[in-house]
C-alpha positions in Angstrom: 0.0 0.0 0.0 1.3 3.5 -0.9 2.1 5.9 1.9 0.2 8.5 -0.1 -2.9 6.5 -1.3 -5.2 8.9 0.5 -3.5 12.2 -0.6 -4.6 14.2 -3.7 -2.0 14.9 -6.4 -2.3 18.2 -8.2 -0.7 18.1 -11.6 -1.0 21.9 -12.0 0.6 22.6 -8.6 3.5 24.5 -10.3 1.0 26.9 -11.8 -1.0 27.5 -8.6 0.1 30.3 -6.2 -1.8 28.7 -3.3 -3.3 30.5 -0.4 -1.2 33.1 1.4 -3.5 32.8 4.5 -5.0 35.6 6.5 -3.7 39.1 6.0 -2.0 41.2 8.7 -4.3 43.2 10.8 -4.1 47.0 10.3 -2.5 49.0 13.1 -4.9 49.1 16.1 -6.3 47.3 19.1 -7.7 43.7 18.8 -9.1 41.0 21.0 -6.6 38.1 21.1 -6.3 34.6 22.4 -3.0 32.8 23.2 -3.1 29.7 21.1 0.5 28.4 21.6 3.3 28.8 24.0 6.7 27.2 23.8 10.2 27.5 25.1 12.2 28.2 21.9 16.0 28.2 21.2 17.1 31.0 18.9 19.7 30.6 16.1 22.2 32.3 18.5 21.5 29.7 21.1 19.5 31.8 23.5 16.3 30.4 25.0 13.2 32.5 24.7 9.5 32.0 25.4 7.6 32.1 22.1 3.9 33.0 22.3 1.4 32.8 19.5 -1.6 35.2 19.6 -4.7 34.6 17.5 -5.9 38.0 16.4 -9.6 38.9 16.2 -10.8 35.3 16.3 -8.4 34.2 13.5 -9.6 36.9 11.0 -6.0 38.1 10.7 -2.6 36.5 10.7 -1.4 35.3 14.1 1.1 37.4 15.9 4.3 35.8 17.3 6.1 37.3 20.2 9.4 36.2 21.7 10.2 37.0 25.4 13.9 36.8 26.1 13.5 35.5 29.7 16.8 33.7 29.7 19.0 36.3 27.8 22.6 36.6 29.1 22.2 40.4 29.2 20.7 41.6 32.5 18.8 44.6 31.1 17.3 42.6 28.3 16.3 39.8 30.7 14.7 42.3 33.1 12.7 44.0 30.4 11.5 40.7 29.0 10.5 39.5 32.5 8.6 42.8 33.1 6.8 42.4 29.8 6.0 38.7 30.4 4.7 39.5 33.9 2.5 42.2 32.4 1.2 39.6 30.0 0.4 37.1 32.8 -1.4 39.8 34.8 -3.6 41.0 32.0 -4.5 37.4 31.3 -5.8 37.1 34.9 -2.8 35.2 36.4 -1.5 36.2 39.9 2.0 34.8 39.2 3.9 33.0 36.5 2.5 29.5 35.9 4.5 26.3 36.3 4.2 25.6 32.5 4.0 27.8 29.5 1.1 25.9 28.1 -1.0 27.3 31.0 -1.2 30.5 28.9 -3.0 28.7 26.1 -6.6 29.7 25.9 -6.2 32.9 27.9 -7.5 36.1 26.4 -6.3 39.7 26.2 -6.4 42.9 24.1 -3.3 43.6 22.1 -2.3 46.9 20.5 -0.4 46.1 17.3 1.5 48.3 14.8 1.8 47.0 11.3 4.9 48.2 9.4 7.0 47.3 6.3 10.4 45.9 7.1 13.4 45.5 4.7 16.1 43.1 5.7 18.8 40.9 4.1 18.4 37.1 4.2 21.2 34.5 4.5 21.7 34.5 0.8 22.3 38.2 0.7 18.9 39.0 -0.9 17.0 42.1 0.2 13.6 41.1 1.4 10.6 43.4 2.2 7.8 42.0 4.4 5.1 43.2 6.7 5.7 42.8 10.4 3.9 43.6 13.7 5.1 45.4 16.8 3.3 44.5 20.0 2.8 48.0 21.5 0.8 47.0 24.5 -1.5 44.5 26.2 -4.6 45.0 28.3 -7.3 42.9 30.0 -9.9 41.6 27.7 -13.7 41.3 28.1 -13.6 38.1 26.0 -14.4 34.8 27.7 -11.3 32.6 28.3 -11.3 29.1 26.9 -13.0 26.4 29.0 -10.7 23.9 30.7 -9.4 21.4 28.1 -10.7 23.5 25.2 -8.1 23.6 22.4 -7.7 26.1 19.6 -9.3 27.2 17.4 -11.9 28.3 19.9 
């Protein structure tokens, strides 16, 4: 039996552009839900906490935010811990949880700034792409996920 017997094959796949997925949200305030949380090792070898925010119920592209909680630089580490603590507080937590996954399903309001960024990739090519800045977080009026409820909500 073929490993791919139940997978469709598209002969015109080279002609198709495919779906780019949801667009970036315009600059503004949005209801958000944390849909993923993971301890992540950067290319430079630093550990960070990577959080994925679902924006406006999935109507826009998810926002990723990295918190440099274990950065070797004390100032960077302190700023990251303050920002991460603020995130926990606006999500209704009284202290940092034991596990990053305890953030999944929590809700908040996020203030995002959309901007165009130009950068150089590893091949030396100049790339222009849209990016978000997380300008602030606030408490949300949205209902948090029920225990055991998994995204999408």
